[in-house]
C-alpha positions in Angstrom: 12.7 41.7 -61.3 15.4 39.4 -62.5 14.1 39.6 -66.1 14.0 43.4 -65.9 17.5 43.5 -64.4 18.9 41.5 -67.3 17.2 43.8 -69.8 18.4 46.8 -67.9 22.0 45.5 -68.0 21.9 45.3 -71.8 20.4 48.8 -72.1 23.1 50.4 -69.8 25.9 48.6 -71.7 24.4 49.8 -75.0 23.2 53.3 -74.1 25.3 54.5 -71.1 28.6 52.9 -72.0 28.7 50.7 -68.9 31.5 48.1 -68.9 30.0 44.7 -69.6 32.1 43.0 -66.9 31.1 45.5 -64.3 27.5 45.1 -65.3 27.7 41.3 -65.1 29.4 41.4 -61.6 26.7 43.8 -60.4 23.9 41.6 -61.8 25.3 38.6 -60.0 25.6 40.5 -56.7 22.0 41.8 -57.1 20.7 38.2 -57.6 22.8 36.9 -54.6 21.6 39.6 -52.2 18.0 39.9 -53.4 18.5 43.5 -54.5 17.8 45.3 -57.8 20.5 46.0 -60.3 19.8 49.7 -60.0 20.4 49.7 -56.3 23.7 47.8 -56.6 25.1 50.0 -59.5 24.2 53.3 -57.6 25.7 52.0 -54.4 28.9 51.1 -56.2 28.8 54.4 -58.1 29.4 52.5 -61.3 26.9 54.8 -63.0 25.2 58.1 -62.1 21.5 58.2 -61.5 21.2 60.8 -64.2 22.9 58.6 -66.8 20.9 55.6 -65.7 17.6 57.4 -66.2 18.7 58.9 -69.5 19.6 55.5 -70.9 16.2 53.9 -70.0 14.3 57.0 -71.2 16.1 57.0 -74.5 15.5 53.2 -75.0 11.8 53.5 -74.2 11.3 56.9 -75.8 9.8 58.2 -72.6 10.5 61.5 -70.8 12.9 61.3 -67.8 12.2 62.9 -64.4 14.2 63.9 -61.3 11.8 62.9 -58.6 13.8 64.7 -55.9 12.9 68.1 -57.4 9.2 67.4 -57.7 6.5 68.5 -55.2 3.4 66.4 -55.6 0.0 67.8 -54.9 -2.0 66.0 -52.2 -5.0 65.6 -54.6 -2.7 63.6 -57.0 -1.6 61.3 -54.1 -5.3 60.5 -53.4 -5.5 58.8 -56.8 -3.1 56.0 -55.6 -2.8 55.0 -51.9 0.7 54.8 -50.4 0.3 51.1 -50.0 -0.2 50.6 -53.7 2.5 53.0 -54.6 5.0 51.0 -52.6 3.7 47.7 -53.8 4.0 48.7 -57.5 7.1 50.9 -57.0 5.6 54.0 -58.7 4.9 57.6 -57.7 2.0 59.7 -59.0 3.4 63.0 -60.3 0.5 64.9 -61.8 -3.2 64.3 -62.8 -4.9 66.2 -65.6 -8.4 65.1 -66.3 -8.3 61.3 -66.5 -4.6 61.0 -67.3 -2.2 60.2 -64.4 1.5 60.9 -64.9 3.4 58.1 -63.1 7.1 57.9 -62.3 8.2 54.3 -62.9 11.5 52.5 -62.8 10.5 49.6 -64.9 8.5 50.9 -67.9 8.7 47.4 -69.5 6.2 45.9 -67.1 3.0 46.5 -69.1 0.9 44.3 -66.8 1.7 46.4 -63.7 0.8 49.6 -65.5 -2.5 48.0 -66.7 -3.3 47.0 -63.0 -2.7 50.6 -61.9 -5.0 51.8 -64.8 -7.8 49.6 -63.5 -7.2 50.5 -59.8 -7.1 54.3 -60.5 -9.5 54.4 -63.4 -7.1 56.7 -65.2 -5.0 56.6 -68.3 -1.4 56.2 -67.4 1.4 58.4 -68.8 4.7 56.9 -67.6 7.9 58.9 -67.0 11.2 57.3 -66.1 13.1 57.5 -62.8 15.0 55.0 -60.6 13.7 52.6 -58.0 15.8 54.2 -55.2 14.6 57.7 -56.2 10.9 56.6 -56.4 11.0 54.9 -53.0 12.5 58.1 -51.5 9.9 60.2 -53.3 7.0 58.0 -51.9 8.2 58.5 -48.3 8.6 62.2 -48.8 5.3 62.9 -50.6 3.0 60.7 -48.5 4.5 61.7 -45.2 3.1 65.2 -45.6 -0.4 63.6 -45.9 0.3 61.4 -42.9 0.9 64.3 -40.7 -2.6 65.6 -41.3 -4.1 62.3 -40.0 -1.6 61.7 -37.2 -4.2 62.5 -34.5 -6.0 59.2 -35.5 -3.0 57.2 -34.5 -1.4 58.9 -31.4 -2.9 56.3 -29.1 -2.0 53.2 -31.1 -1.3 50.2 -29.0 2.4 49.5 -28.5 4.1 46.4 -29.7 5.0 45.0 -33.1 2.8 43.5 -35.7 4.7 41.3 -38.2 3.7 39.6 -41.4 4.8 36.0 -40.9 5.9 33.5 -43.6 4.5 30.0 -43.4 8.0 28.5 -43.0 9.6 30.8 -40.4 9.4 34.0 -38.4 12.0 36.5 -39.5 12.8 40.2 -38.8 12.6 41.1 -42.4 8.9 40.1 -42.5 7.9 43.5 -41.2 6.4 45.6 -44.0 8.7 48.4 -45.2 5.9 51.0 -44.9 4.8 50.2 -41.4 4.6 53.9 -40.6 1.9 54.5 -43.3 -1.3 55.9 -41.8 -3.4 53.3 -43.5 -1.1 50.5 -42.3 -1.3 51.9 -38.8 -5.1 52.0 -39.0 -5.4 48.4 -40.3 -2.9 47.3 -37.6 -5.0 49.0 -35.0 -8.2 47.3 -36.1 -6.5 43.9 -36.2 -4.8 44.3 -32.8 -8.0 45.6 -31.2 -9.8 42.5 -32.5 -7.2 40.1 -31.3 -7.1 41.7 -27.8 -10.9 41.6 -27.6 -10.8 37.9 -28.6 -13.3 38.4 -31.5 -13.9 35.7 -34.0 -14.5 37.9 -37.1 -13.7 41.4 -38.4 -16.2 42.9 -40.8 -15.2 46.0 -42.9 -18.4 47.2 -44.6 -18.6 50.1 -47.1 -21.8 52.1 -46.7 -23.0 54.9 -49.0 -21.5 57.7 -46.9 -19.4 55.9 -44.3 -17.2 52.9 -43.7 -18.4 50.6 -40.9 -16.2 48.2 -39.0 -17.8 45.5 -36.8 -16.4 42.8 -34.6 -18.1 39.5 -33.9 -17.5 38.4 -30.3 -19.3 35.5 -28.6 -21.4 35.1 -31.7 -22.8 38.7 -31.7 -21.7 41.6 -33.9 -21.0 45.0 -32.4 -19.6 48.2 -34.0 -16.0 49.3 -33.6 -15.2 53.0 -33.7 -11.8 54.6 -33.2 -12.2 57.3 -30.5 -16.0 57.1 -30.9 -15.8 58.1 -34.6 -16.3 56.3 -37.9 -13.3 55.6 -40.0 -13.1 58.1 -42.9 -15.0 56.9 -46.0 -12.1 58.2 -48.2 -9.8 55.5 -46.6 -12.0 52.7 -47.9 -10.0 51.8 -51.0 -6.7 52.2 -49.2 -7.8 49.9 -46.4 -9.1 47.3 -48.8 -5.9 47.4 -50.8 -3.7 47.0 -47.7 -5.6 43.9 -46.5 -5.6 42.4 -50.0 -1.8 42.9 -50.2 -1.4 41.2 -46.8 -3.5 38.3 -48.0 -1.7 38.0 -51.4 -5.0 38.8 -53.3 -5.3 40.6 -56.7 -5.7 44.2 -55.7 -6.7 45.2 -59.2 -9.7 42.9 -59.2 -12.7 44.4 -57.5 -15.5 42.8 -59.5 -15.4 39.2 -58.2 -15.1 37.7 -54.7 -11.6 36.6 -53.6 -10.4 34.5 -50.7 -7.0 34.4 -49.1 -5.2 34.1 -45.8 -2.4 35.9 -43.9 -0.4 34.9 -40.8 0.5 37.6 -38.3 2.7 37.7 -35.3 1.1 39.7 -32.5 2.8 39.9 -29.1 4.7 36.6 -29.8 1.5 34.8 -30.8 1.1 33.4 -34.4 -2.4 34.1 -35.5 -4.0 33.2 -38.9 -6.6 35.3 -40.6 -8.9 34.0 -43.3 -9.7 36.9 -45.6 -12.8 37.1 -47.9 -13.8 39.9 -50.2 -17.2 40.5 -51.7 -18.1 43.2 -54.2 -21.1 45.3 -53.1 -22.8 48.4 -54.6 -20.7 50.7 -52.4 -17.3 48.9 -52.7 -15.7 45.7 -51.4 -16.9 44.2 -48.1 -14.1 42.4 -46.3 -14.4 39.8 -43.6 -11.4 38.5 -41.7 -11.9 35.3 -39.7 -9.5 35.3 -36.7 -8.0 31.9 -36.1 -6.1 32.0 -32.9 -4.8 28.5 -32.1 -3.5 29.7 -28.7 -7.2 30.0 -27.5 -8.2 26.6 -29.1 -9.5 24.2 -26.4 -8.5 20.7 -27.5 -9.7 18.7 -24.5 -13.2 17.2 -24.8 -13.7 17.6 -21.1 -13.3 21.4 -21.3 -15.9 22.0 -24.0 -18.8 22.1 -21.5 -20.8 19.0 -22.6 -23.3 17.4 -20.3 -21.8 14.2 -18.7 -24.3 11.9 -20.5 -23.6 13.5 -23.9 -19.8 13.4 -23.3 -19.9 9.8 -22.3 -21.9 8.9 -25.5 -19.5 10.9 -27.7 -16.4 9.2 -26.1 -18.0 5.8 -26.5 -18.5 6.5 -30.2 -14.9 7.6 -30.6 -13.7 4.4 -29.1 -15.3 2.4 -32.0 -12.7 1.0 -34.4 -14.8 1.9 -37.5 -18.0 3.7 -38.4 -19.1 7.4 -38.7 -19.3 10.1 -36.0 -21.2 13.2 -37.2 -21.3 16.6 -35.6 -24.0 19.0 -37.0 -25.0 22.6 -36.4 -25.0 26.0 -38.1 -21.9 27.9 -39.1 -20.1 29.2 -36.1 -21.4 26.5 -33.7 -18.0 25.1 -32.8 -18.2 21.9 -34.9 -14.6 22.2 -36.1 -13.3 22.7 -32.6 -15.1 19.6 -31.4 -13.7 17.5 -34.3 -10.2 18.8 -33.6 -10.7 17.9 -29.9 -11.9 14.4 -30.9 -8.8 14.0 -33.1 -6.5 15.0 -30.2 -8.2 12.4 -28.1 -7.7 9.7 -30.7 -4.1 10.6 -31.7 -1.5 8.0 -30.9 1.8 6.9 -32.5 0.1 3.8 -33.8 -2.7 5.6 -35.6 -2.5 7.3 -39.1 -4.9 10.3 -38.8 -5.7 12.2 -42.0 -8.1 15.2 -42.5 -9.5 16.9 -45.6 -10.7 20.5 -44.9 -11.8 23.6 -46.6 -9.8 25.4 -45.5 -7.4 24.1 -42.9 -8.2 26.4 -40.0 -5.8 25.2 -37.4 -2.6 23.1 -37.8 -2.4 20.1 -35.5 0.9 18.5 -34.9 0.9 14.8 -35.7 -2.1 15.0 -38.1 -1.8 14.9 -41.9 -4.0 17.8 -43.0 -5.1 18.2 -46.6 -6.6 21.5 -47.9 -9.4 21.4 -50.5 -8.6 23.3 -53.8 -11.5 22.9 -56.3 -9.7 25.0 -58.9 -7.1 22.4 -59.2 -9.4 19.4 -59.0 -8.8 18.8 -55.3 -12.4 18.4 -54.1 -13.6 16.7 -50.9 -14.4 13.6 -52.9 -11.1 13.6 -54.9 -9.1 14.1 -51.7 -11.0 11.5 -49.8 -10.4 8.9 -52.6 -6.6 9.5 -52.4 -6.7 9.5 -48.6 -8.1 6.0 -48.6 -5.1 4.9 -50.5 -2.8 6.3 -47.8 -3.5 3.5 -45.3 -5.5 5.7 -42.8 -6.9 4.6 -39.5 -9.0 7.8 -38.7 -10.3 10.2 -41.4 -11.8 13.6 -40.8 -13.9 15.1 -43.6 -14.4 18.9 -42.9 -17.9 18.8 -44.4 -20.0 16.3 -46.4 -21.6 18.6 -49.0 -22.6 16.2 -51.8 -23.7 12.6 -52.4 -20.3 11.6 -53.9 -18.4 12.7 -50.8 -21.0 11.0 -48.5 -20.8 7.7 -50.5 -17.0 7.6 -50.3 -17.1 8.4 -46.5 -19.6 5.6 -46.0 -17.5 3.2 -48.0 -14.5 4.1 -45.8 -16.6 3.5 -42.6 -17.7 0.1 -44.0 -14.1 -1.0 -44.7 -12.7 -0.5 -41.3 -12.0 3.3 -40.9 -13.3 5.7 -38.3 -14.7 8.7 -40.1 -15.5 12.0 -38.4 -17.4 14.7 -40.3 -20.0 17.5 -40.2 -23.3 18.3 -41.8 -25.6 21.3 -41.6 -28.8 20.2 -39.8 -30.7 21.6 -36.9 -30.7 18.6 -34.6 -29.2 15.2 -34.2 -32.2 13.2 -35.4 -32.4 15.3 -38.6 -28.8 14.1 -39.5 -30.0 10.6 -40.1 -32.9 11.7 -42.4 -30.7 14.2 -44.2 -28.3 11.4 -45.3 -31.3 9.5 -46.6 -32.6 12.6 -48.4 -29.2 13.0 -50.0 -29.6 9.5 -51.6 -28.0 7.1 -49.1 -29.8 3.8 -48.6 -31.2 3.5 -45.0 -29.4 0.2 -44.4 -26.1 1.9 -45.1 -26.9 4.7 -42.7 -27.8 2.2 -39.9 -24.6 0.1 -40.7 -22.2 3.0 -40.5 -23.4 5.9 -38.3 -22.4 5.3 -34.7 -23.4 8.7 -33.3 -25.1 11.8 -34.7 -24.8 14.9 -32.6 -25.9 18.5 -32.8 -24.0 21.4 -31.2 -24.6 25.1 -30.3 -22.5 27.7 -28.5 -24.2 29.6 -25.7 -22.8 32.8 -24.2 -21.7 32.6 -20.5 -23.1 35.2 -18.1 -20.5 37.6 -16.6 -19.9 36.4 -13.0 -19.2 40.0 -12.0 -22.5 41.6 -12.9 -25.1 38.9 -13.4 -28.3 39.4 -11.3 -31.3 37.3 -10.4 -34.1 37.4 -12.9 -37.3 39.1 -11.5 -40.3 36.8 -10.7 -42.2 38.2 -13.7 -39.5 36.7 -16.0 -39.9 33.2 -14.5 -43.6 32.3 -14.0 -44.1 28.5 -13.3 -46.3 27.9 -16.4 -43.6 29.5 -18.6 -40.8 27.4 -17.2 -42.9 24.2 -17.6 -43.6 25.1 -21.2 -39.9 25.6 -21.8 -39.1 22.1 -20.7 -38.2 22.3 -17.0 -39.5 19.5 -14.7 -42.1 20.3 -12.0 -39.4 19.6 -9.4 -37.1 22.2 -10.9 -39.9 24.8 -11.2 -40.8 24.3 -7.5 -37.1 24.7 -6.5 -37.0 27.9 -8.5 -40.1 29.2 -6.8 -38.6 28.4 -3.4 -35.3 30.1 -4.2 -33.3 26.9 -4.0 -32.4 27.3 -7.7 -31.7 30.8 -9.0 -32.2 32.0 -12.6 -29.9 34.9 -13.6 -30.1 37.6 -16.3 -27.5 39.7 -18.0 -26.8 43.2 -16.8 -23.5 44.5 -18.2 -20.4 46.0 -16.8 -16.9 47.2 -17.8 -15.5 43.7 -17.8 -18.0 42.0 -20.2 -19.9 42.5 -23.4 -23.5 43.3 -22.6 -23.5 41.0 -19.6 -21.8 38.0 -21.2 -18.2 36.9 -21.3 -17.1 33.9 -23.3 -19.0 30.9 -24.7 -19.4 27.2 -24.0 -20.7 24.3 -26.0 -23.9 22.2 -25.6 -24.2 18.9 -27.3 -27.2 16.7 -28.2 -25.7 13.2 -28.8 -27.9 10.6 -30.5 -26.3 7.2 -30.1 -27.5 4.7 -32.8 -29.2 1.9 -30.8 -31.0 -1.1 -32.2 -34.4 0.6 -31.6 -33.4 3.7 -33.5 -32.0 1.6 -36.3 -35.4 -0.1 -36.7 -37.1 3.3 -36.9 -34.6 4.4 -39.6 -35.2 1.2 -41.7 -38.9 1.7 -41.3 -38.7 5.2 -42.8 -39.9 7.0 -39.7 -39.6 10.8 -39.4 -36.9 12.7 -37.6 -39.5 13.6 -34.9 -40.1 9.9 -34.1 -36.4 9.2 -34.1 -35.8 12.1 -31.7 -38.7 10.9 -29.5 -37.1 7.4 -29.2 -33.7 8.9 -28.4 -35.2 11.1 -25.6 -37.0 8.0 -24.2 -33.6 6.3 -24.1 -32.0 9.2 -22.2 -30.7 11.6 -24.8 -30.5 15.2 -23.5 -31.7 17.7 -26.2 -30.1 21.0 -26.9 -32.9 22.9 -25.2 -32.6 20.7 -22.1 -28.8 21.2 -22.0 -29.4 24.9 -22.2 -32.0 24.9 -19.4 -29.7 22.9 -17.1 -26.9 25.5 -17.6 -29.4 28.3 -16.9 -30.4 26.6 -13.6 -26.7 26.4 -12.7 -26.4 30.2 -13.3 -24.0 29.7 -16.2 -26.3 31.4 -18.8 -29.6 33.1 -19.1 -33.0 31.9 -20.2 -33.0 34.5 -23.0 -29.7 33.1 -24.4 -31.1 29.5 -24.2 -34.2 30.6 -26.2 -32.1 32.5 -28.7 -29.9 29.5 -29.6 -32.1 26.5 -29.2 -35.5 25.4 -30.7 -38.5 23.9 -29.0 -38.3 20.2 -28.0 -41.6 18.9 -29.0 -40.6 15.2 -28.4 -39.5 16.1 -24.9 -42.8 17.7 -24.0 -44.7 14.8 -25.7 -42.8 12.2 -23.6 -43.4 14.2 -20.4 -47.1 14.5 -21.2 -47.4 10.7 -21.9 -45.6 10.0 -18.6 -47.9 12.2 -16.7 
């Protein structure tokens, strides 16, 4: 804008006879107040709007236009959504074939016009107006279209939704076009997701409709406004609005993009991680909701079994070594690591993390974001971190051998390293490191504890009901891993197994989630098995003999307490062959 204003100043002095001193004073005022030169000159009445347009049009040899006298057809407005019109500061005037006539205030910005050409798929024919006139024309033209869709937004939730800067919260962060129908619709979707405590928002273009789904408690369900699908014709406008919020390239629709946005909803600062993916029917958008106000950072509140929690805390008390948390995406690994950091943080300790991306900001922790495009990989960041005199290091994920080797070196040289891997159970973590190329003796020398984690849905206390006898025959419960004593108590009614029913207060019979943890502490016997090259099954068998509670067993214990259902346990955990083998040998 500053570059354009300086060029405009010269044009007005040359073509419109504007006094050079007046032009310089107006330019300084515009830079000071963050306004455009056009806005300042028109407010001061130093030049008329007609003379201003005529000067620019003559310089650029483009036709001028008085936007206030133009009535734009609704079909023309559909070529460029209101959000993009405001973003670029342009107004569609007419469309003939594949040529779109566009009122612009800055015809020098060729890159902007090229972006609009890509977005609209039209050849652009610019005509000249002023920024003030164009913004007024946008409001006037698009408001007529807004009235036709107003019934979609009459019951919008009350309250403000503000775009928030990283540094501060300010009143001027509210988008200027907050009354736009598309903005209202996007706000409604986001607000509904936050109020429902969902973890992800999926906006998915289908062939003939646009589907919006929310992921809550690990399960996707469809969101419909007033029981209806969102109109397919709003697909591009919604995608553009979200991309603008996340500072993404709205003209680029052929490659995936990632960004983030911070919003203020009812005095809560909430971060959203935005990801776009080109599909055959348009761009699919996923927004990960990162609400730090709902983040539990106390290990005792995560729901671990006492034995697993005690083993985990014992590992964290070690002055050096590696503590690993494994599990699939969305299993709560990051929350567990953050909780571990919170338990470790003291004034005497230097705690540093390297993450991709930084999901939650922790006060007192030095957090580093990975940026591969600039050479800041996990390995590169970890190398630099080790020169920062750390006591505790958290590596968001160990994805390659180089990162693993540096982490192991850090653990060997007196640092406590926390990290994650993608494995199915705790025992497989040890063998995965060896498969990646780490020598077994290094694994046994550094790994203190390997754990596996899952999130199980909690039964709704208001509507859960006892499972019928047909769902809990003794032979089935024994096969699942319950002890004979537990099966007998279930048969006598001393222990009750519940199933989900569903009511108005829950989601299909479930409300909230809790974590279960399988904690494998590295004992001398397990170290000998690792050095001997034994399989993960043998390592798991030894850990179970030494008292480790498996994920399946953790789930069954919670089902017996009435906290979750057998169906949820079976859905989220795999069979424990070592557990059944040990039980058979004991029998």
